[in-house]
N, C-alpha and C positions, 0 to 999 in steps of 0.2 A: 504494500500500500504506500501511496505517496503522502508524505506529511504536508498538509496544506497550512500548517500553522506558521510556516516561515515564508512570507512573501518576498523576502530579500533574496531567496535562492534563485528566483526567476531573473533577477537583475544581474546576477553574477556573470553570465555569459556575455551580454552586451558590454558590460563595463570592462571585462577582460579583453574583449576584442578591440574596444576603443583604446585601451592602454597599450596593447600590442601595436596598433596603428601609429600611435604617437611615438613610441620607441623606435619603430621602423623608420619613420620620417626623419627623426633626429639623427639616426645612424647614417642614413643615406645622405642627408645634407652635410654632415660633418665629413663624410668621405669625399663628396664632390668638392668641397671647399678646400681640401688639403692640396698643397702644391705638388706633392709627389704623385698623387693620382692624376693631376692634370698633365704632368709630364708623361706619365705612363700611357694615358689615353691619347695624347698627342702623337706619341711615337707609334702607337698601334694603328691609328686612323690616318696617318699622314700619307698623302699620295706622293708621286715622284716630284711634282712641282713644289709641293709644300715642303718636302725634304730638302730640296735645293735652297729654298728660301730660308729654312731653318739653319742650314749650314752657313749661309752668308751672314745671318744674324749672329750665330755663334762666333764666326770669324771677327765680326765687328766688336763683339764683347771681349774677345781675347786681345784684340788690338788696343782696346781701351785700358787694359791692365798695365800698359807701359806708356803712361802719359808723357814721360820725359823724352820719348823717342829714341831711347838707347837701352842696351842690355849689357850687363857685366857678365862675362863668361865665368862660370863656376867650374870647380874641379869635376872632371868627367863629362862635361858638356860636349856634344857633337853638333855640327852644323844642322843636321836633320832634327836633332832634339830641340835646339834653340828655335828652329823654324816652327816646330810643332807648338812649343810653349808660347811663342809670340804671335802665331797666326799668319806668318809670312812664309813664302816659299823659300827654299834654299837659294834659288836663282835670284830672287828679289834681294835677299840678304847680301849676296855677292855683288849685285848691281849697286846697292847702297854703300858697300864697303870695298872700293877698288883695291886690288892687291891682297884681298883676304884669301888665305890658304886654309882650307878646311882641315888639313892634316896638322897644322901647327897652331891650333887655338891654345891660348895660354890663359890660365885662371887670372881674373882681374882685367883682362882685355875688354875694351869697351867697343861694342858694335852699334852702328847706327841702324835704327829700324825704319827710318823714313828720311826723305831728302829735305 
């Protein structure tokens, strides 16, 4: 037999469903708002044109890290490694630094990153 003395029992299911919906929405909104999920969704949904646009913006961001326009060679640096760190090609670094020999880079040597 069903106990009809407790009318609150009938309200339990709708209240639990509403609470579940609120918790679900909060979790979804917090996940959408986090930057790491935006980067992950961008990398998954990016087309080839969007990827090339993303690469150029990354290159610009990398170039901004060296506002002085120069780079000091550190121990163990190679021309390719410096090019990767600074967002420039090895050929561009050689163009900006005439007489640069990739084999004789010395720690403390100053390289120009722009003209």
